[in-house]
C-alpha positions as a Markdown table, in Angstrom:
| # | Residue | x | y | z |
|---|---|---|---|---|
| 1 | Met | 17.3 | 4.0 | -18.9 |
| 2 | Arg | 16.4 | 7.4 | -17.3 |
| 3 | Val | 15.1 | 6.6 | -13.6 |
| 4 | Ala | 13.3 | 9.0 | -11.1 |
| 5 | Val | 13.6 | 7.4 | -7.6 |
| 6 | Leu | 10.6 | 8.9 | -5.3 |
| 7 | Cys | 11.7 | 8.5 | -1.7 |
| 8 | Gly | 10.9 | 10.2 | 1.5 |
| 9 | Gly | 7.1 | 11.4 | 1.2 |
| 10 | Glu | 4.7 | 12.7 | 4.1 |
| 11 | Ser | 4.0 | 9.3 | 6.1 |
| 12 | Ser | 5.5 | 8.1 | 9.4 |
| 13 | Glu | 7.8 | 6.0 | 7.3 |
| 14 | Arg | 9.3 | 9.0 | 5.9 |
| 15 | Asp | 13.1 | 8.4 | 7.2 |
| 16 | Val | 12.9 | 5.0 | 6.1 |
| 17 | Ser | 12.0 | 6.0 | 2.8 |
| 18 | Arg | 14.7 | 8.2 | 2.0 |
| 19 | Ser | 17.3 | 5.6 | 3.2 |
| 20 | Ser | 15.9 | 3.1 | 0.6 |
| 21 | Gly | 15.7 | 6.2 | -1.8 |
| 22 | Trp | 19.3 | 6.8 | -1.5 |
| 23 | Ala | 20.3 | 3.2 | -1.9 |
| 24 | Val | 18.1 | 2.2 | -4.7 |
| 25 | Ala | 19.5 | 5.6 | -6.6 |
| 26 | Gln | 23.0 | 4.5 | -6.4 |
| 27 | Ala | 22.7 | 1.1 | -6.9 |
| 28 | Leu | 20.6 | 1.9 | -10.1 |
| 29 | Ala | 23.4 | 4.4 | -11.2 |
| 30 | Gly | 26.2 | 1.7 | -10.4 |
| 31 | Arg | 24.4 | -0.1 | -12.9 |
| 32 | Gly | 24.5 | 2.3 | -15.6 |
| 33 | His | 21.1 | 3.9 | -15.6 |
| 34 | Asp | 20.9 | 7.9 | -15.2 |
| 35 | Val | 18.9 | 8.5 | -11.9 |
| 36 | Val | 17.2 | 11.3 | -10.5 |
| 37 | Leu | 16.4 | 11.6 | -6.8 |
| 38 | Ile | 13.1 | 13.0 | -6.0 |
| 39 | Asp | 11.7 | 13.7 | -2.3 |
| 40 | Pro | 8.3 | 15.5 | -3.0 |
| 41 | Ala | 7.7 | 16.4 | 0.3 |
| 42 | Ala | 10.9 | 18.6 | 0.9 |
| 43 | Glu | 11.5 | 21.8 | 0.5 |
| 44 | Asp | 13.7 | 21.3 | -2.3 |
| 45 | Pro | 12.2 | 18.0 | -4.1 |
| 46 | Ile | 15.4 | 17.3 | -6.0 |
| 47 | Leu | 17.7 | 15.5 | -3.6 |
| 48 | Ala | 20.4 | 14.7 | -6.4 |
| 49 | Asp | 20.5 | 14.7 | -10.4 |
| 50 | Pro | 22.3 | 13.0 | -11.4 |
| 51 | Val | 22.8 | 10.4 | -8.4 |
| 52 | Pro | 26.3 | 9.1 | -8.0 |
| 53 | Ala | 27.2 | 5.5 | -8.1 |
| 54 | Gly | 28.2 | 4.2 | -4.3 |
| 55 | Asp | 27.2 | 2.7 | -1.3 |
| 56 | Ser | 26.7 | 5.5 | 1.2 |
| 57 | Val | 24.2 | 4.5 | 3.8 |
| 58 | Val | 21.4 | 6.8 | 5.3 |
| 59 | Leu | 20.4 | 6.0 | 8.8 |
| 60 | Val | 16.9 | 5.6 | 10.1 |
| 61 | Pro | 16.4 | 7.5 | 13.5 |
| 62 | Lys | 14.9 | 5.7 | 16.5 |
| 63 | Glu | 11.7 | 7.4 | 16.1 |
| 64 | Pro | 9.2 | 8.5 | 13.2 |
| 65 | Pro | 8.7 | 11.5 | 12.3 |
| 66 | Ala | 6.3 | 13.5 | 14.9 |
| 67 | Pro | 2.7 | 13.7 | 13.8 |
| 68 | Thr | 2.5 | 17.1 | 13.6 |
| 69 | Glu | 5.0 | 17.3 | 10.8 |
| 70 | Arg | 2.5 | 15.5 | 8.6 |
| 71 | Ala | 0.5 | 18.6 | 7.5 |
| 72 | Leu | 3.3 | 20.5 | 5.9 |
| 73 | Leu | 5.0 | 17.3 | 4.3 |
| 74 | Arg | 1.6 | 16.5 | 2.7 |
| 75 | Gln | 0.9 | 20.2 | 1.2 |
| 76 | Arg | 4.6 | 20.2 | -0.1 |
| 77 | Met | 4.2 | 16.7 | -1.4 |
| 78 | Tyr | 0.8 | 17.7 | -3.2 |
| 79 | Val | 2.0 | 21.0 | -4.4 |
| 80 | Ala | 5.3 | 19.1 | -6.0 |
| 81 | Leu | 3.4 | 15.8 | -7.5 |
| 82 | Thr | 0.6 | 17.9 | -9.4 |
| 83 | Gly | 2.6 | 21.3 | -10.3 |
| 84 | Gly | 4.3 | 19.1 | -12.9 |
| 85 | Leu | 7.9 | 18.0 | -11.7 |
| 86 | Glu | 9.5 | 17.5 | -15.2 |
| 87 | Gln | 11.8 | 14.9 | -14.1 |
| 88 | Leu | 8.8 | 12.5 | -13.6 |
| 89 | Arg | 7.5 | 13.1 | -17.4 |
| 90 | Gln | 11.3 | 12.8 | -18.7 |
| 91 | Ala | 12.0 | 9.2 | -17.1 |
| 92 | Asp | 11.6 | 6.2 | -18.7 |
| 93 | Arg | 10.3 | 4.8 | -15.7 |
| 94 | Val | 9.8 | 6.2 | -11.9 |
| 95 | Phe | 10.9 | 3.8 | -9.4 |
| 96 | Ile | 8.9 | 4.1 | -6.2 |
| 97 | Ala | 10.9 | 3.9 | -3.0 |
| 98 | Leu | 7.9 | 5.5 | -0.9 |
| 99 | His | 6.3 | 3.5 | 2.2 |
| 100 | Gly | 3.4 | 4.3 | 3.9 |
| 101 | Gly | 0.9 | 7.1 | 3.2 |
| 102 | Trp | 0.3 | 8.5 | 0.0 |
| 103 | Gly | 3.0 | 6.5 | -1.3 |
| 104 | Glu | 1.9 | 3.0 | -0.4 |
| 105 | Asp | -2.1 | 3.4 | -0.6 |
| 106 | Gly | -2.6 | 4.2 | -4.0 |
| 107 | His | -2.8 | 7.6 | -4.2 |
| 108 | Val | 1.0 | 8.2 | -5.9 |
| 109 | Gln | 0.2 | 5.6 | -8.3 |
| 110 | Ala | -3.2 | 7.2 | -9.2 |
| 111 | Leu | -1.5 | 10.0 | -10.1 |
| 112 | Leu | 1.1 | 8.5 | -12.4 |
| 113 | Glu | -1.3 | 6.4 | -13.9 |
| 114 | Leu | -3.3 | 9.7 | -14.7 |
| 115 | Ala | -0.5 | 11.1 | -16.2 |
| 116 | Gly | 0.4 | 8.4 | -18.0 |
| 117 | Ile | 4.1 | 7.9 | -16.5 |
| 118 | Pro | 5.4 | 4.2 | -16.2 |
| 119 | Phe | 6.4 | 3.2 | -12.6 |
| 120 | Thr | 7.4 | 0.0 | -10.3 |
| 121 | Gly | 5.2 | -1.7 | -7.9 |
| 122 | Ala | 1.6 | -2.6 | -8.3 |
| 123 | Gly | -1.4 | 0.0 | -9.4 |
| 124 | His | -3.5 | 2.2 | -7.1 |
| 125 | Asp | -6.0 | -0.3 | -7.0 |
| 126 | Val | -4.1 | -3.2 | -5.3 |
| 127 | Cys | -1.8 | -0.5 | -3.1 |
| 128 | Ala | -5.4 | 0.6 | -1.7 |
| 129 | Val | -6.7 | -3.1 | -0.7 |
| 130 | Ala | -3.1 | -4.0 | 0.3 |
| 131 | Trp | -2.7 | -1.2 | 2.3 |
| 132 | His | -5.9 | -1.3 | 4.4 |
| 133 | Lys | -4.9 | -4.2 | 7.1 |
| 134 | Gly | -8.9 | -5.1 | 7.4 |
| 135 | Arg | -9.8 | -5.2 | 3.6 |
| 136 | Cys | -6.0 | -7.3 | 3.1 |
| 137 | Gln | -7.4 | -9.8 | 5.6 |
| 138 | Ala | -10.7 | -10.0 | 4.2 |
| 139 | Val | -9.4 | -10.7 | 0.5 |
| 140 | Leu | -6.9 | -13.4 | 1.6 |
| 141 | Glu | -9.4 | -15.1 | 4.0 |
| 142 | Ser | -11.9 | -15.4 | 0.9 |
| 143 | Ala | -9.2 | -16.6 | -1.1 |
| 144 | Gly | -8.3 | -19.7 | 1.4 |
| 145 | Ile | -4.9 | -18.0 | 3.0 |
| 146 | Pro | -4.9 | -18.2 | 6.7 |
| 147 | Val | -5.6 | -15.3 | 8.4 |
| 148 | Pro | -6.1 | -14.6 | 12.4 |
| 149 | Ala | -9.2 | -13.7 | 14.0 |
| 150 | Arg | -9.6 | -9.8 | 13.8 |
| 151 | Val | -11.9 | -7.0 | 15.1 |
| 152 | Leu | -11.7 | -3.3 | 13.4 |
| 153 | Tyr | -12.5 | -0.7 | 16.3 |
| 154 | Asn | -12.5 | 3.0 | 15.9 |
| 155 | Pro | -12.4 | 5.0 | 19.7 |
| 156 | Ala | -13.6 | 7.9 | 18.3 |
| 157 | Glu | -16.8 | 6.2 | 16.7 |
| 158 | Gln | -17.6 | 3.5 | 19.3 |
| 159 | Arg | -18.4 | 4.3 | 22.9 |
| 160 | Glu | -16.7 | 1.3 | 24.1 |
| 161 | Pro | -14.6 | -1.6 | 22.7 |
| 162 | Pro | -16.7 | -3.8 | 20.8 |
| 163 | Ile | -17.7 | -7.4 | 22.1 |
| 164 | Gly | -15.4 | -9.2 | 19.6 |
| 165 | Val | -12.5 | -7.0 | 21.3 |
| 166 | Lys | -13.6 | -8.3 | 24.5 |
| 167 | Gln | -13.9 | -11.9 | 23.6 |
| 168 | Leu | -10.4 | -11.6 | 22.2 |
| 169 | Leu | -8.9 | -10.5 | 25.5 |
| 170 | Ala | -10.5 | -12.9 | 27.5 |
| 171 | Ser | -8.5 | -15.5 | 25.9 |
| 172 | Gly | -5.7 | -13.8 | 26.2 |
| 173 | Pro | -3.1 | -10.8 | 24.9 |
| 174 | Val | -4.0 | -9.1 | 21.7 |
| 175 | Val | -1.9 | -7.4 | 19.3 |
| 176 | Val | -3.4 | -3.6 | 18.4 |
| 177 | Lys | -2.1 | -1.7 | 15.3 |
| 178 | Pro | -3.8 | 0.8 | 13.2 |
| 179 | Val | -5.4 | -0.5 | 10.5 |
| 180 | Ala | -3.5 | 1.5 | 7.9 |
| 181 | Asp | -0.1 | 2.4 | 8.5 |
| 182 | Gly | 3.3 | 0.7 | 8.1 |
| 183 | Ser | 6.9 | 0.0 | 9.6 |
| 184 | Ser | 5.1 | -1.5 | 12.4 |
| 185 | Val | 4.3 | 1.9 | 13.6 |
| 186 | Ala | 2.2 | 2.2 | 16.7 |
| 187 | Val | 2.2 | -1.6 | 17.2 |
| 188 | Arg | 1.6 | -2.8 | 20.6 |
| 189 | Lys | 0.7 | -5.9 | 22.7 |
| 190 | Val | -2.3 | -5.5 | 24.9 |
| 191 | Asp | -3.5 | -7.7 | 27.7 |
| 192 | Ser | -6.5 | -5.1 | 29.1 |
| 193 | Leu | -9.3 | -3.0 | 27.7 |
| 194 | Asp | -7.7 | -0.1 | 29.9 |
| 195 | Ala | -4.5 | -0.3 | 28.0 |
| 196 | Leu | -6.3 | 0.0 | 24.4 |
| 197 | Pro | -5.4 | 3.2 | 22.2 |
| 198 | Thr | -8.2 | 6.0 | 22.3 |
| 199 | Glu | -7.7 | 7.2 | 19.1 |
| 200 | Gly | -7.4 | 6.2 | 15.1 |
| 201 | Glu | -9.1 | 3.0 | 13.3 |
| 202 | Leu | -7.5 | 0.1 | 14.9 |
| 203 | Leu | -7.2 | -3.8 | 14.0 |
| 204 | Val | -7.2 | -5.8 | 17.0 |
| 205 | Glu | -6.0 | -9.5 | 16.6 |
| 206 | Pro | -5.0 | -12.2 | 19.0 |
| 207 | Phe | -1.4 | -12.4 | 19.9 |
| 208 | Leu | 0.5 | -15.2 | 18.3 |
| 209 | Gly | 3.3 | -16.6 | 20.3 |
| 210 | Gly | 5.0 | -18.6 | 17.7 |
| 211 | Arg | 7.7 | -17.6 | 15.5 |
| 212 | Glu | 7.7 | -15.1 | 12.7 |
| 213 | Phe | 8.6 | -15.4 | 9.0 |
| 214 | Thr | 8.1 | -13.1 | 5.6 |
| 215 | Val | 8.6 | -14.1 | 2.2 |
| 216 | Ala | 9.1 | -11.9 | -0.4 |
| 217 | Val | 7.5 | -12.6 | -4.2 |
| 218 | Ile | 9.0 | -11.1 | -7.5 |
| 219 | Gly | 6.2 | -12.2 | -10.0 |
| 220 | Thr | 5.3 | -15.7 | -9.7 |
| 221 | Thr | 9.0 | -16.4 | -7.7 |
| 222 | Ala | 8.9 | -16.4 | -4.2 |
| 223 | Leu | 12.2 | -15.7 | -2.5 |
| 224 | Pro | 13.7 | -17.9 | 0.4 |
| 225 | Val | 11.6 | -17.5 | 3.8 |
| 226 | Val | 13.2 | -15.2 | 6.2 |
| 227 | Glu | 12.6 | -15.5 | 9.8 |
| 228 | Ile | 12.6 | -13.0 | 12.2 |
| 229 | Glu | 14.1 | -13.3 | 15.7 |
| 230 | Leu | 12.6 | -11.2 | 18.0 |
| 231 | Thr | 13.7 | -9.5 | 21.5 |
| 232 | Thr | 10.6 | -7.7 | 21.8 |
| 233 | Pro | 7.2 | -9.0 | 22.0 |
| 234 | Val | 6.1 | -7.4 | 18.4 |
| 235 | Phe | 8.1 | -6.7 | 15.9 |
| 236 | Asp | 7.9 | -2.7 | 16.3 |
| 237 | Tyr | 9.2 | 0.1 | 14.7 |
| 238 | Glu | 12.6 | 0.8 | 16.6 |
| 239 | Ala | 13.3 | -3.3 | 16.3 |
| 240 | Lys | 12.9 | -3.1 | 12.4 |
| 241 | Tyr | 15.3 | -0.4 | 11.7 |
| 242 | Gln | 17.9 | -0.2 | 14.8 |
| 243 | Pro | 20.8 | -2.5 | 14.1 |
| 244 | Gly | 21.1 | -5.5 | 16.9 |
| 245 | Ala | 17.4 | -5.2 | 17.5 |
| 246 | Val | 16.5 | -8.7 | 15.8 |
| 247 | Arg | 18.0 | -11.5 | 13.8 |
| 248 | Glu | 17.2 | -12.0 | 10.3 |
| 249 | Ile | 17.7 | -15.6 | 9.1 |
| 250 | Ser | 17.8 | -16.1 | 5.6 |
| 251 | Pro | 17.3 | -19.0 | 4.5 |
| 252 | Ala | 15.4 | -19.5 | 7.7 |
| 253 | Asp | 16.4 | -22.7 | 9.5 |
| 254 | Ile | 13.1 | -24.8 | 9.2 |
| 255 | Pro | 12.0 | -27.9 | 7.3 |
| 256 | Gly | 11.8 | -27.9 | 3.8 |
| 257 | Pro | 8.1 | -28.7 | 3.5 |
| 258 | Phe | 7.4 | -26.0 | 6.0 |
| 259 | Ala | 9.2 | -23.4 | 3.8 |
| 260 | Glu | 7.7 | -24.4 | 0.6 |
| 261 | Arg | 4.3 | -24.2 | 2.6 |
| 262 | Leu | 5.1 | -20.6 | 3.4 |
| 263 | Gln | 6.4 | -19.9 | 0.1 |
| 264 | Glu | 3.0 | -21.0 | -1.6 |
| 265 | Leu | 1.3 | -19.2 | 1.0 |
| 266 | Ala | 2.9 | -16.0 | 0.2 |
| 267 | Ile | 2.6 | -16.5 | -4.0 |
| 268 | Gly | -1.4 | -17.0 | -3.0 |
| 269 | Ala | -1.6 | -14.0 | -1.3 |
| 270 | His | 0.4 | -12.1 | -3.9 |
| 271 | Gln | -1.9 | -13.4 | -6.4 |
| 272 | Ala | -5.4 | -13.1 | -4.4 |
| 273 | Leu | -4.7 | -9.4 | -4.0 |
| 274 | Gly | -3.8 | -8.7 | -7.9 |
| 275 | Phe | 0.1 | -8.2 | -7.5 |
| 276 | Gly | 0.6 | -10.1 | -10.8 |
| 277 | Thr | 4.2 | -9.7 | -12.3 |
| 278 | Thr | 5.0 | -6.9 | -9.5 |
| 279 | Tyr | 6.7 | -7.6 | -6.4 |
| 280 | Ser | 5.3 | -7.9 | -2.6 |
| 281 | Arg | 6.5 | -9.0 | 0.6 |
| 282 | Val | 4.1 | -11.4 | 2.7 |
| 283 | Asp | 4.4 | -11.3 | 6.4 |
| 284 | Phe | 3.2 | -14.5 | 8.6 |
| 285 | Arg | 3.5 | -15.3 | 12.4 |
| 286 | Cys | 2.7 | -18.7 | 13.9 |
| 287 | Asp | 0.8 | -19.7 | 16.8 |
| 288 | Thr | 2.1 | -21.7 | 19.8 |
| 289 | Ala | 1.5 | -25.0 | 17.8 |
| 290 | Gly | 3.2 | -23.6 | 14.9 |
| 291 | Thr | 0.4 | -22.9 | 12.2 |
| 292 | Pro | 1.1 | -20.0 | 10.2 |
| 293 | Tyr | -1.1 | -16.8 | 9.6 |
| 294 | Cys | -0.8 | -14.3 | 7.2 |
| 295 | Leu | -0.5 | -10.9 | 9.0 |
| 296 | Glu | -0.3 | -8.3 | 5.8 |
| 297 | Val | 1.1 | -8.0 | 2.4 |
| 298 | Asn | 3.3 | -4.8 | 1.9 |
| 299 | Ala | 3.0 | -3.7 | -1.7 |
| 300 | Leu | 6.0 | -1.3 | -1.1 |
| 301 | Pro | 8.6 | -2.9 | 1.2 |
| 302 | Gly | 11.4 | -1.2 | 2.7 |
| 303 | Leu | 14.8 | -1.6 | 0.5 |
| 304 | Thr | 17.2 | -0.3 | 2.7 |
| 305 | Pro | 20.4 | -2.4 | 2.5 |
| 306 | Gly | 19.4 | -4.3 | 6.0 |
| 307 | Ser | 15.4 | -4.5 | 5.1 |
| 308 | Leu | 14.0 | -8.1 | 4.6 |
| 309 | Val | 13.7 | -8.1 | 0.7 |
| 310 | Pro | 17.2 | -7.6 | 0.2 |
| 311 | Val | 18.0 | -9.7 | 3.0 |
| 312 | Ala | 16.0 | -12.5 | 1.2 |
| 313 | Ala | 17.6 | -11.8 | -1.9 |
| 314 | Lys | 20.9 | -12.2 | -0.2 |
| 315 | Gly | 19.9 | -15.4 | 1.2 |
| 316 | Ala | 18.8 | -16.7 | -2.7 |
| 317 | Gly | 22.6 | -15.2 | -4.1 |
| 318 | Ile | 21.0 | -12.2 | -5.2 |
| 319 | Thr | 23.2 | -9.2 | -4.8 |
| 320 | Tyr | 21.3 | -6.0 | -3.8 |
| 321 | Gly | 22.0 | -4.0 | -7.2 |
| 322 | Glu | 20.8 | -6.9 | -9.2 |
| 323 | Leu | 17.4 | -6.8 | -6.7 |
| 324 | Val | 17.1 | -3.5 | -7.6 |
| 325 | Glu | 17.2 | -4.2 | -11.5 |
| 326 | Arg | 14.6 | -7.1 | -11.1 |
| 327 | Leu | 12.2 | -4.6 | -9.3 |
| 328 | Leu | 13.0 | -1.6 | -11.8 |
| 329 | Thr | 11.6 | -4.1 | -14.5 |
| 330 | Ala | 9.0 | -5.9 | -12.9 |
| 331 | Lys | 5.9 | -4.9 | -14.2 |
C-alpha cells in the first residue's frame, strides 16, 4: 500500500507524535509498504519520502513544547492540510500518528472525511467526544462504566471554585487536569483550594490511591492488561516518556477474573463511544479498596516503541510491526 503517516502537529504532544510517526513509518516500510512521513506543522512538511525500513528511535524531550509555539504550529498545519498536500490524496490510506490537539479532537479526521481520504482510527465525531474528558465520562457513566466523581471548573468564568470542588477536597486530595489534553500534560495532585490552577477548563476528580492499569482494544479484542507502577503521585508527561520513570508490567500480575473484568470494561467503553472496529486505549485507576474506575479513553494513543499499546501487544506476543499492520487495516 501507499501509506502517508501523519505525525508531529501543533499540540503539546508534538514531540511524542514525531517519535510515534517515525517508528510507525519505519515499521510499515519494513513490511513492504511505500511510506511517506508528513509533519503538517513543520516548516517543510515532508519528513521523508520514501521512508526507509529501520528501527531508529526518536527520543521524547522531558518537557512538551512551549505554549507560545502553538500559534505558529497551528498556522503551518492549517495551511498544509487545506493547501492540498498531494501525498495525502495519493495515499491508499493515511495513518494518523498525531496525538492531541487537532490530531485527536476530530479536526484532522473531519478534513480527511470531507476530502474522501481513508485513514486509520475513529472518525471525527468519536474523537471529539473521547477527547473531552467531561463528555467522555458522561457517555461512559450512562453506559454503566464506573467513572470517578468529577466536577468541571473554568477559573476564567467562575469567580471561585464550585461547591462540588470544595466537597471533593473536603474528602481528601484531588487530581486536576485539563479537560481536553493528552499525555497527562499539566496533570497535578492538589490538596487545597489555594493550589488549584488558575486558568484553562479543568476536570477535578478525587485522587484514587490504588493501582493503575490500561487496556488496549482493537475492534472487539482487548489486549493484555498493563499495570503502570508509578514512582510519582500521578502518571504525568515526564513519567510517561522518560526511561525508568515508571514500570510497565504486561501482562499485569493480577488474578484472572480481575483482568477479565478490566478487559470487559475496556471493550464496553470502546463500544459505548462508538470506536467499532478501530482501536483505542482505556485507562483505569483503582481506589484503595481495589475498585477500578475508568479515567479516559484515548482515540490515538502513543505508538512510540515504549508506549503502552506496543507494550500490551508485546505481552500478547505481537511484534511492533504486526501491531502497526493491524492498526493500518483496523477500519
